[in-house]
Backbone bond lengths (Angstrom), bond angles and torsions (degrees), N, CA, C in turn:
res aa  C-N    CA-C-N  psi(-1)  N-CA   C-N-CA  omega(-1)  CA-C   N-CA-C  phi
1 M - - - 1.468 - - 1.481 105.09 -
2 V 1.314 113.59 138.45 1.561 121.17 176.04 1.471 107.64 -123.43
3 I 1.376 118.96 130.44 1.359 124.12 177.65 1.635 103.96 -124.93
4 A 1.295 113.76 125.29 1.472 119.51 176.34 1.473 113.37 -108.85
5 I 1.337 115.19 130.19 1.418 120.54 -177.22 1.525 104.68 -115.37
6 G 1.341 117.20 113.81 1.526 122.47 179.18 1.566 106.87 -105.07
7 L 1.348 111.64 134.31 1.481 114.05 175.42 1.557 106.13 -113.32
8 D 1.262 117.62 93.62 1.457 126.02 -176.62 1.433 110.44 -70.09
9 S 1.306 116.62 129.15 1.545 124.59 178.92 1.588 113.01 72.92
10 A 1.315 114.29 14.12 1.465 117.16 -177.97 1.582 105.01 -88.08
11 D 1.321 116.49 137.57 1.496 122.75 177.98 1.569 106.26 -81.16
12 P 1.334 119.40 108.34 1.437 123.20 178.74 1.473 115.80 -52.58
13 V 1.320 115.32 -38.36 1.512 121.30 179.95 1.452 105.81 -65.12
14 L 1.318 122.55 -49.12 1.503 121.76 -178.29 1.484 112.98 -65.34
15 L 1.295 118.42 -36.25 1.450 122.02 176.92 1.553 112.19 -62.97
16 E 1.349 114.21 -45.71 1.407 118.29 -179.82 1.564 111.16 -65.41
17 Q 1.306 115.35 -36.38 1.530 119.85 177.90 1.529 111.50 -69.00
18 W 1.321 114.16 -39.47 1.500 114.76 176.82 1.526 115.06 -69.11
19 M 1.329 112.10 -37.29 1.432 117.11 176.00 1.537 112.57 -59.87
20 S 1.317 115.80 -46.86 1.481 124.29 -179.02 1.466 112.26 -63.16
21 Q 1.361 116.50 -25.58 1.434 121.48 -177.99 1.521 111.68 -87.96
22 G 1.350 115.24 -4.86 1.464 119.70 178.20 1.512 114.43 102.86
23 H 1.308 114.18 0.20 1.517 121.26 179.04 1.486 107.64 -84.50
24 L 1.381 122.49 167.40 1.391 124.41 173.78 1.524 112.73 54.69
25 K 1.351 114.82 53.10 1.454 118.70 -171.48 1.472 113.95 -64.20
26 K 1.295 118.70 -40.44 1.500 121.32 -175.22 1.570 106.45 -72.87
27 L 1.254 119.54 -38.24 1.447 122.74 177.21 1.595 108.59 -62.01
28 R 1.236 116.72 -45.87 1.383 125.06 173.76 1.527 114.04 -53.91
29 Q 1.301 112.53 -45.23 1.505 122.02 177.04 1.484 112.40 -63.96
30 F 1.334 119.68 -46.74 1.360 123.25 174.07 1.554 114.78 -55.22
31 R 1.318 113.51 -41.90 1.460 123.26 179.73 1.536 110.21 -65.67
32 Q 1.211 115.60 -44.94 1.501 121.99 -178.77 1.528 113.30 -68.01
33 Q 1.329 115.63 -40.92 1.457 120.70 -175.06 1.505 114.04 -91.27
34 G 1.317 119.97 -14.14 1.382 121.37 -173.17 1.604 108.67 -120.70
35 A 1.314 114.03 -153.60 1.385 121.27 179.10 1.549 107.00 -104.03
36 Y 1.347 117.69 148.46 1.435 120.84 -172.96 1.533 104.56 -141.41
37 G 1.290 110.81 139.24 1.519 114.79 175.58 1.574 108.58 -166.66
38 R 1.244 111.04 159.97 1.483 115.77 176.05 1.599 107.75 -100.80
39 L 1.287 114.12 134.21 1.465 120.24 -172.64 1.568 107.81 -96.02
40 V 1.332 113.96 127.77 1.413 122.00 -177.23 1.576 107.95 -124.63
41 A 1.324 115.65 124.15 1.397 120.91 -175.56 1.498 110.42 -82.35
42 P 1.358 117.51 150.79 1.457 116.97 166.21 1.460 116.67 -61.93
43 I 1.229 119.53 152.45 1.464 125.81 -167.57 1.511 109.38 -52.94
44 E 1.330 119.88 -39.40 1.497 122.07 -174.86 1.579 111.79 -69.11
45 F 1.256 117.99 -20.43 1.452 125.41 175.49 1.524 116.45 -99.41
46 A 1.270 115.52 6.92 1.472 120.51 -173.74 1.545 113.97 -63.52
47 L 1.248 119.05 -26.82 1.521 123.61 177.08 1.461 113.98 -90.36
48 V 1.342 118.03 -6.79 1.390 121.39 174.57 1.510 113.36 -95.61
49 N 1.295 119.54 -135.81 1.480 116.67 169.68 1.563 109.62 -118.08
50 D 1.289 119.78 159.55 1.379 125.85 -177.71 1.600 115.07 -77.60
51 F 1.306 115.37 -21.33 1.473 123.81 -168.05 1.509 109.92 -61.19
52 G 1.290 120.77 -34.25 1.497 123.34 -178.61 1.521 112.53 -73.61
53 T 1.378 119.55 -6.09 1.483 120.26 -174.74 1.520 115.67 -94.09
54 F 1.321 120.43 4.19 1.393 122.11 -176.54 1.521 110.44 -122.51
């Protein structure tokens, strides 16, 4: 089973900072125990949303 969690409009730098400071404990746990990556859309979809590209 695969579950994808997308955080639309979230600043990844701030999320990483907050997780390293001990905030967002569940999100940090998901990241540590699962697979993590940043989603980048192909250029032709850059003005839409990235979620349809994976």
